[in-house]
Structures are given as structure tokens and as C-alpha cells.
C-alpha positions in Angstrom: -54.9 107.2 149.9 -54.1 110.9 151.6 -51.8 110.5 154.2 -53.1 111.9 157.5 -50.6 113.1 160.0 -53.1 114.3 162.5 -53.1 111.3 164.4 -49.6 111.2 164.9 -49.4 114.6 166.0 -52.4 114.4 168.6 -50.2 111.1 169.9 -47.7 113.9 171.2 -47.6 114.6 174.8 -46.4 117.6 176.9 -46.1 118.4 180.7 -49.2 120.8 181.2 -48.7 123.8 183.3 -50.2 123.0 186.7 -52.4 126.2 186.8 -56.2 125.9 185.7 -56.5 125.5 181.7 -57.0 128.7 180.1 -60.1 129.6 177.8 -57.9 130.0 174.9 -54.8 128.2 173.7 -52.2 130.4 171.1 -50.0 128.2 169.1 -46.8 129.4 167.9 -44.9 127.0 165.6 -41.7 128.4 164.4 -38.3 127.6 162.9 -35.8 130.2 162.8 -37.8 132.8 163.0 -35.6 135.4 165.1 -36.2 138.4 162.7 -39.7 138.8 163.7 -40.5 136.5 166.4 -40.1 139.0 169.1 -42.4 141.5 167.5 -45.3 138.7 167.2 -45.1 137.2 170.7 -45.1 141.0 172.1 -48.4 141.2 170.1 -50.0 138.4 171.3 -48.8 139.4 175.1 -50.4 142.8 174.8 -53.8 141.1 174.2 -57.0 143.0 176.1 -58.5 139.5 176.8 -56.0 137.7 179.1 -57.4 134.4 179.6 -54.9 132.2 177.2 -51.7 130.5 177.0 -49.0 131.2 174.4 -47.5 127.5 173.2 -44.5 128.0 171.2 -42.9 124.9 169.5 -39.3 125.3 168.2 -38.6 123.1 165.3 -34.9 122.9 165.9 -34.1 126.3 165.4 -30.5 127.3 164.8 -30.6 131.0 165.1 -31.5 133.4 167.9 -35.0 131.6 168.6 -34.5 129.8 171.3 -33.1 132.9 173.4 -36.1 134.9 172.4 -38.6 132.5 173.6 -37.0 131.5 176.6 -37.0 135.0 177.7 -40.6 135.5 176.9 -41.0 132.1 178.8 -39.4 133.8 181.9 -41.2 137.1 181.9 -44.6 136.0 181.5 -46.0 132.8 183.1 -48.6 132.2 180.2 -45.7 131.2 177.8 -44.9 127.4 177.3 -41.7 126.9 175.2 -40.9 123.5 173.9 -37.9 122.9 171.6 -37.8 119.8 169.3 -34.4 118.1 168.7 -34.8 118.0 165.0 -37.4 119.7 162.4 -40.4 117.8 161.9 -41.3 120.2 159.3 -44.2 122.8 159.4 -47.3 120.7 159.3 -46.2 118.2 162.4 -45.0 121.3 164.0 -48.5 123.1 163.9 -50.5 119.9 164.7 -48.4 118.8 167.9 -49.2 122.3 169.3 -53.4 121.5 169.0 -52.5 118.3 171.1 -50.9 120.4 173.6 -53.7 122.7 174.1 -55.6 122.8 176.8 -58.1 125.6 176.4 -61.4 125.5 174.8 -60.6 127.7 171.6 -57.4 127.6 169.6 -55.5 130.2 167.7 -52.5 129.4 165.4 -49.9 132.2 165.2 -46.8 132.9 162.8 -44.2 133.9 163.9 -43.9 136.8 161.5 -47.5 138.2 161.9 -48.8 140.3 164.3 -52.3 140.7 166.1 -54.0 143.8 167.6 -54.6 144.4 171.1 -58.0 143.6 170.7 -57.7 140.8 168.2 -58.6 137.8 170.8 -61.6 140.1 172.4 -63.4 140.9 168.9 -63.4 136.9 168.3 -64.5 135.8 171.5 -67.3 138.0 171.3 -68.2 136.2 167.7 -67.7 132.9 169.2 -70.5 133.5 172.1 -72.7 132.0 169.4 -72.6 127.9 169.8 -73.3 127.7 166.1 -70.0 129.4 165.2 -66.9 127.4 164.9 -64.0 129.8 163.8 -63.9 133.5 164.2 -61.3 135.9 162.5 -60.9 139.6 161.7 -60.3 141.4 158.6 -56.4 141.6 157.4 -53.9 144.3 157.0 -51.3 143.0 154.8 -47.8 144.3 155.6 -44.2 144.2 154.1 -41.3 143.0 155.8 -40.6 146.6 157.6 -44.2 146.8 159.0 -45.5 149.2 156.7 -49.5 148.3 155.4 -49.7 147.8 151.6 -53.4 146.8 151.9 -56.5 146.0 154.0 -58.0 142.6 152.9 -61.3 141.0 153.7 -61.2 137.0 153.0 -65.2 137.1 152.9 -65.8 133.7 154.3 -68.3 134.7 156.6 -70.2 131.1 156.1 -74.0 131.6 157.6 -75.3 129.0 156.0 -78.1 126.8 158.0 -76.6 123.4 156.8 -73.3 121.9 156.4 -74.1 121.9 152.3 -74.7 125.5 152.2 -71.7 126.6 154.2 -69.5 124.1 152.3 -70.7 125.4 149.0 -70.0 129.2 150.3 -66.9 127.8 151.1 -66.2 126.6 147.5 -67.3 129.6 145.7 -65.5 131.9 148.2 -61.8 130.3 148.7 -61.7 127.2 146.1 -63.1 127.8 142.5 -62.6 131.7 142.3 -59.4 133.6 143.1 -58.1 131.8 146.0 -57.7 134.1 148.9 -54.7 134.4 151.4 -56.9 131.6 154.0 -56.2 134.1 156.6 -59.1 132.7 158.7 -56.6 129.6 159.4 -55.2 132.0 161.9 -58.9 132.7 163.6 -60.2 131.2 167.0 -61.7 127.8 166.6 -63.3 125.8 168.9 -60.6 123.2 170.0 -63.0 120.1 170.0 -64.1 120.6 166.3 -60.1 121.3 165.4 -59.4 117.9 166.6 -62.2 116.1 164.9 -60.5 117.2 161.5 -57.1 115.7 159.6 -55.3 119.6 160.8 -52.6 120.4 158.7 -51.7 117.3 156.0 -48.3 116.8 154.0 -49.4 118.6 150.8 -49.4 122.2 149.8 -52.3 124.1 150.8 -53.7 121.7 153.4 -54.7 124.6 155.4 -57.6 125.3 152.9 -58.8 121.7 152.7 -58.8 122.3 156.6 -61.1 125.2 156.7 -63.4 123.2 154.1 -63.4 120.6 156.8 -64.4 123.3 159.5 -66.9 124.6 157.4 -68.8 121.1 157.5 -69.1 121.4 161.4 -70.3 125.2 161.8 -70.6 128.9 160.6 -67.7 131.3 160.1 -67.8 134.8 161.2 -65.6 137.7 159.9 -65.7 140.4 162.5 -65.8 143.8 161.1 -62.5 145.4 162.0 -59.1 145.0 160.7 -57.1 143.4 164.1 -54.5 141.0 162.1 -51.5 141.8 160.4 -50.5 139.4 158.1 -46.6 139.8 156.6 -45.8 139.4 153.1 -41.8 139.1 152.5 -39.3 137.1 151.1 -39.2 134.5 153.9 -43.0 133.8 153.6 -43.4 130.2 152.9 -45.3 130.7 149.7 -42.5 132.8 148.3 -39.5 131.1 149.7 -40.6 127.7 148.7 -42.3 128.7 145.3 -41.2 125.1 143.8 -43.7 122.2 144.7 -40.8 119.9 145.7 -39.4 122.7 148.1 -42.8 123.6 149.1 -43.9 120.0 150.1 -41.0 119.6 152.1 -41.7 122.7 154.0 -45.0 121.0 155.1 -43.5 117.7 156.1 -39.7 116.8 155.5 -40.7 113.1 155.2 -43.7 113.4 152.6 -41.4 114.1 149.8 -41.5 110.5 148.3 -41.8 109.8 144.7 -45.9 109.6 145.4 -45.8 113.1 146.7 -44.0 114.5 143.9 -45.9 113.2 141.6 -49.2 114.6 142.6 -47.7 118.0 143.4 -48.5 120.1 140.1 -51.7 121.8 140.6 -54.4 119.8 138.8 -53.2 116.8 140.4 -53.0 119.0 144.1 -56.8 119.9 143.4 -57.7 116.5 142.5 -55.7 115.5 146.0 -58.0 118.4 147.7 -61.4 117.3 146.0 -60.6 113.7 147.4 -59.8 115.0 151.0 -63.1 116.9 151.2 -64.8 113.7 149.9 -63.7 111.8 152.8 -63.7 114.3 155.3 -67.8 114.4 154.4 -67.8 110.7 155.3 -65.7 111.5 158.8 -67.3 114.7 160.1 -71.0 114.2 159.0 -72.9 111.9 161.1 -76.0 112.3 159.2 -76.6 110.6 156.1 -78.6 113.1 154.5 -76.0 115.9 155.1 -73.3 113.6 153.4 -75.2 113.2 150.4 -76.2 116.8 150.1 -72.5 118.0 150.7 -70.9 115.6 148.2 -73.6 116.2 145.8 -72.9 120.1 146.1 -69.1 119.3 145.7 -69.7 117.6 142.2 -72.3 120.2 141.4 -70.4 123.2 142.1 -67.2 121.6 140.0 -69.1 120.8 137.1 -70.7 124.4 137.0 -67.2 126.4 137.0 -64.8 124.5 135.2 -62.4 127.1 134.8 -60.5 125.7 137.8 -59.5 122.6 135.8 -57.7 125.1 132.9 -56.4 127.3 135.8 -54.5 124.3 137.2 -53.2 123.0 134.2 -51.8 126.5 133.3 -50.3 126.7 136.8 -48.7 123.4 136.5 -46.4 124.4 133.2 -44.9 127.0 135.1 -47.8 129.9 135.6 -48.5 130.2 139.2 -48.7 133.3 141.0 -46.4 133.8 144.2 -47.8 135.5 147.1 -47.2 139.0 145.6 -48.6 138.4 142.5 -51.9 137.0 144.3 -52.2 140.3 146.0 -52.3 141.8 142.4 -55.0 139.2 141.4 -57.1 140.2 144.7 -56.9 144.1 144.1 -58.0 143.4 140.4 -61.0 141.3 141.8 -61.8 143.9 144.5 -61.7 146.8 142.0 -64.3 145.1 139.8 
């Protein structure tokens, strides 16, 4: 049974601001992010689309994070700062912000990334179409000093008319081939759709399964402009927590039980993801024919592309790439 921590997260209460709800809620979860945090906050507060709130959930940081957040809250009424008394782990912290959000649209933000001034405006234009559940832009991958390493397209414009078509597009684009950077998780999402999902769960790469859940509910649009800077550096979770146990602890310190350690090799992790997709189809698709079509498509795509099994076996014995190596793989893919 996959542990679902989304209900726990959504039970969190926060005193909302007295003003009218904004259109967009931006949730920034942070732990000891002082080095890049101010730059990330400034990029959000500089958006040309002004109707948003910025909710910062501080996971009991011990560096200068608190002071940076309090200064931001003092200078801009759109900032809501909340500090946890102890570190809950990244997944519960990301999820509690969804519970605190007041906007009809939601965006997660990382403490070390940057949004270009037109990011929200571009995404909101795409979301005028009611069939779109998530909109994001192309990405500039930057280093620790903010220098561009490359531009990157996740290629996840999922435009299928049915859940089964969109989910098959998602599997082929972000699961069975070269697994991308999951930048759409930092796009703008319809809040009501997001709250129907399991959110970020207590296993590695649950952001990837969450995108699969959202694909069941609506279309994805990749806006054809670079308006998001994704920073790759030694503090990035996929680089700083390369060991499975450490990465699992990063998602949720309470999850590092013997059971979670047993399932945290790459092959077992992929099986966890597959089970999660299967269960989500039952939870999110009220139409029986859609459930049958999606589950049949999941089985068929896995069977037709068996290389994922050998890849995950290899990764489980020490061959897993870190974020820098993934970038190299993506460069090679784009060159072909």
C-alpha cells in the first residue's frame, strides 16, 4: 500500500489574509535556502501579472532564511510567511502550501530557481482554455552562479482529447524514454485539480507520478518561450542526496522505514510508480471506460518498451545518473 500523505497535508490550517483571494497562489517551500532565496523571491515579486500571493513555508531553517522571508513579508503585502517548529521533510512542506493556497491557480516555486517577469502572464494566457490543467514555459538551466548552461524543452505538450491518449503521451515523453527534468511541476496548475491528486508523496520522484495524475485530468501546454531558470548545483536535491536512503529522507524524514528502504531501489521504485498510476486512475477517472482505456494503455506501453526494466536494474546496482549526467543524456537525445 502506497502511503498517501496528501490528506495529512491538506488538514493543515493557516490564518488567511483578510483581503479578497488572489487568482494565483505561489507556494515556496524552503529549508536552509538562504544562499539563493532572496533572488528567487525577487523574481516572483517582479512578475508582470500582479494578482498573486506568495506563500513561504519555512521547514525550520537554521540559516538566514527566516530573516530573508520576514524582510520580504514586510515590504510586500502579497507575501505570507509561515515557519514550522520542526523539519517535516520536503514532501509534507510542499503539500501544506497547497492547503494554505487561496487562489484558483497554483504554482510551486523552489528557493533556488528564478522566474522571468513574464512567466505568470504567459502561463495564465494558456490557461484561458478550460481544457488545460497545467501550463509551463521552456527552461533555462543555470549553474550556481546563474550562468546559463543550456535551454531545455520538456516537450510535454499533452494535447490528447482523452485521458488515455494524454497519459500515453506522458509515459512516452517522461517515463519510458530518457526521463526529463520534470520542470512542468513548477508550472501553473488549476488548484481544484491539484487537490484531487495525492500531491507529493513519500517516495522518490513522486513529482513525476503527480504529473501523470494531472495528465489524466486535462491538457498540458508548454509555452514556446524561455521564462523559467532551473538552477543545477551541489545543493540540488538530486545531486546533494544521491543515495536512495538520503533522497527518501529528503522527501519525508518519517518515511525512511525498513519498508521504504526495501522498495527504494530503481526497479522497485518504478513498480511503486506503476502501482500509483494504476490506483490514481481509479481515484481520478469517474468514467469506467476511461479507467479501462488508461489501464490498458499503461500495460501495453510498458510491455512494448521493456528497456525500462534493464535500465532500472542497472541503476539499482550503482549506475544511476545524477542531475549533471541527466543533462548530458538530454543533450545527446536532442542532438539525434
